[in-house]
C-alpha positions in Angstrom: -18.0 12.9 -5.5 -16.8 10.1 -7.7 -14.3 7.7 -6.7 -12.6 5.2 -9.7 -9.3 3.3 -10.0 -6.7 5.2 -11.9 -7.3 3.0 -14.7 -11.1 3.7 -15.3 -10.4 7.4 -14.9 -7.5 6.9 -18.3 -10.3 5.1 -19.9 -12.7 7.8 -19.6 -10.2 10.8 -20.3 -9.7 8.8 -23.5 -13.3 8.9 -24.1 -13.7 12.5 -22.6 -10.6 14.4 -22.9 -12.7 17.6 -21.6 -13.8 15.6 -18.6 -17.2 17.7 -18.6 -19.0 18.2 -15.5 -16.2 17.7 -13.6 -14.7 20.3 -11.3 -11.2 19.1 -9.4 -9.7 15.4 -9.7 -8.0 14.6 -6.8 -5.2 11.3 -7.4 -4.9 10.4 -3.3 -2.0 8.4 -2.3 -0.1 9.0 -5.2 3.3 7.5 -4.2 1.9 4.7 -4.6 2.7 5.1 -8.7 1.8 2.6 -11.5 1.4 3.2 -15.1 -2.4 4.1 -15.0 -1.7 6.9 -12.1 0.7 8.8 -13.8 -0.6 8.6 -17.3 -3.9 10.1 -16.0 -1.8 13.0 -14.5 -0.4 13.7 -17.1 -3.8 13.9 -19.6 -5.4 15.9 -16.8 -2.7 18.2 -17.1 -3.0 17.9 -20.7 -6.4 18.9 -20.4 -6.3 21.6 -18.0 -3.6 23.4 -20.0 -5.1 22.7 -23.4 -9.2 22.5 -23.1 -10.0 23.3 -19.2 -7.9 26.0 -17.5 -11.0 25.8 -15.0 -10.1 22.0 -14.0 -8.2 21.6 -10.9 -6.0 19.2 -10.1 -5.0 17.7 -6.2 -2.3 15.5 -5.7 -2.2 14.1 -2.3 0.2 11.6 -0.2 1.7 11.3 3.3 5.4 9.9 2.0 5.5 11.2 -1.5 8.3 13.9 -2.3 5.7 16.4 -3.3 8.2 19.2 -5.1 8.7 17.7 -8.3 5.1 17.0 -8.7 4.4 21.1 -8.1 6.7 21.8 -10.4 5.4 19.1 -12.7 2.1 20.9 -12.1 3.2 24.2 -13.1 4.5 25.5 -10.1 1.0 24.4 -7.9 0.6 25.2 -4.4 2.6 22.9 -1.9 0.3 22.5 1.3 1.8 20.4 4.1 0.4 19.3 7.6 2.4 17.9 10.0 0.4 16.8 12.3 1.8 14.6 14.9 3.4 11.0 15.0 4.5 8.5 17.3 7.7 7.5 17.6 8.6 4.1 16.0 11.7 2.1 16.3 12.8 0.7 13.8 15.0 -2.8 14.0 16.1 -4.6 11.0 17.1 -8.6 10.2 20.7 -8.9 11.1 21.8 -10.3 8.0 20.0 -10.5 4.6 17.2 -12.9 4.3 17.9 -15.9 2.9 15.0 -18.4 1.3 11.3 -18.1 0.4 10.0 -14.9 1.8 7.5 -16.5 3.9 9.6 -18.4 5.7 12.0 -15.7 6.9 9.2 -13.4 7.6 7.9 -16.2 9.6 10.6 -16.2 11.5 10.7 -12.6 12.1 7.4 -13.2 13.5 8.3 -15.4 16.2 11.2 -13.2 17.2 8.5 -9.8 17.3 5.7 -12.1 19.5 8.9 -13.0 21.9 10.3 -9.3 22.3 7.0 -7.3 21.9 3.2 -6.6 22.7 0.3 -5.7 21.0 -1.0 -7.0 17.9 1.7 -7.7 14.9 0.5 -6.5 11.0 3.1 -8.1 9.0 2.9 -7.3 5.3 3.9 -9.7 2.5 3.6 -9.5 -1.2 0.8 -11.7 -2.1 -2.4 -14.3 -1.0 0.5 -16.9 -1.7 3.0 -16.0 0.5 0.3 -15.2 3.0 -1.3 -18.9 3.1 2.3 -20.3 3.2 3.4 -18.0 6.1 0.3 -18.6 7.9 0.6 -22.7 7.6 4.4 -22.1 8.9 3.3 -20.4 11.8 0.5 -22.7 12.9 2.1 -25.5 12.2 5.2 -24.9 14.0 3.0 -24.8 17.7 2.9 -22.8 20.9 2.1 -19.6 18.7 0.7 -17.1 21.6 -1.4 -15.3 19.3 -3.9 -16.0 16.5 -3.2 -15.7 12.4 -5.2 -14.0 10.5 -5.2 -13.5 6.9 -6.2 -10.2 4.7 -6.4 -9.9 1.5 -8.9 -8.6 -1.2 -9.6 -12.4 -2.1 -11.0 -13.1 1.1 -14.7 -13.6 2.2 -16.1 -10.5 4.0 -16.3 -12.0 7.2 -12.6 -13.3 6.9 -11.4 -9.6 6.2 -13.4 -8.4 9.2 -12.0 -10.8 11.6 -8.4 -9.4 10.8 -9.4 -6.2 10.9 -11.9 -5.4 14.2 -10.2 -6.0 17.7 -9.8 -9.5 19.5 -9.8 -11.6 22.3 -6.6 -12.7 22.0 -3.2 -11.3 20.4 -3.2 -11.0 16.7 -0.6 -11.5 14.1 -2.4 -10.0 10.9 -0.8 -11.7 7.6 -1.6 -8.9 4.8 -0.9 -7.4 1.3 -1.1 -3.7 0.4 -4.6 -3.3 1.2 -3.4 -2.5 4.8 -0.7 -0.2 4.0 -2.8 3.0 3.3 -6.9 1.6 2.8 -7.7 0.6 6.2 -6.3 1.0 10.1 -6.2 -1.8 12.2 -6.5 -1.2 15.5 -4.3 -2.3 18.6 -1.1 -3.0 16.2 1.9 -2.3 18.1 4.3 -3.7 15.5 4.8 -4.3 12.0 6.9 -6.7 10.5 7.7 -5.7 6.3 9.0 -8.0 4.2 10.4 -5.0 2.0 8.6 -6.5 -1.0 5.0 -6.2 -3.2 3.5 -7.4 -6.2 2.6 -5.1 -8.9 1.9 -5.5 -12.3 4.6 -4.3 -15.2 3.6 -3.8 -18.5 5.7 -6.2 -21.1 6.1 -4.4 -24.1 7.7 -7.5 -26.2 4.1 -9.7 -25.2 2.2 -6.3 -25.1 0.8 -7.2 -21.6 1.0 -6.4 -17.8 2.6 -9.2 -15.6 2.4 -9.2 -12.1 6.0 -9.5 -10.6 7.2 -9.2 -7.2 9.2 -6.2 -6.3 11.1 -4.3 -3.6 9.3 -1.4 -2.1 10.0 2.3 -2.2 11.1 4.4 0.4 8.2 6.2 0.9 6.1 2.7 0.9 8.7 1.7 4.0 7.6 4.6 5.4 3.7 4.4 4.9 4.3 0.7 5.9 5.9 1.7 9.5 3.4 4.4 10.4 0.9 1.4 10.3 2.2 1.2 13.9 
């Protein structure tokens, strides 16, 4: 079993269109779509129809509308596992947020701390917003919880502190790393900013740039399920 990113898979398909030695390509969490994942699936489907009839493709997601993807793959069988999900109550802010995302998300965290129990997982678009939100929460004083940032650039010990259960109630400020890649025990509440930072290709400049954009409905459902 070889685990690679969609970008590496795309590069490999360019140099080895037959994918020799590979019997099955799995696209996991496909609702997190990007240029590389879409292109890699298209290239794999092209190889399957023109070069490798024995190549098998499997697309997986907990929230994706799978019908159109199955049709794209030539009417592929659609397997569903309903599983068991716990009821999650969804609350919205009474009005559209104003100001910086870290500020209004921090205010929502304080409200959640006063109205709920258990650890709180907070989704923010990037490390900059996480640091600002952490500073705001800790500078206000009187916070009855420990604030733990969680993003890829942190040292392992800091990431482990955010993931493992603690003795005190925790507020975990995270990027998309906590949406599908890991599960944090003790989380009873999710505060979702509704934003993410993702690469967008700039055709004029010929490079990809990171942009802060609204998340999809599938991602919002996935985030809520972390509660």
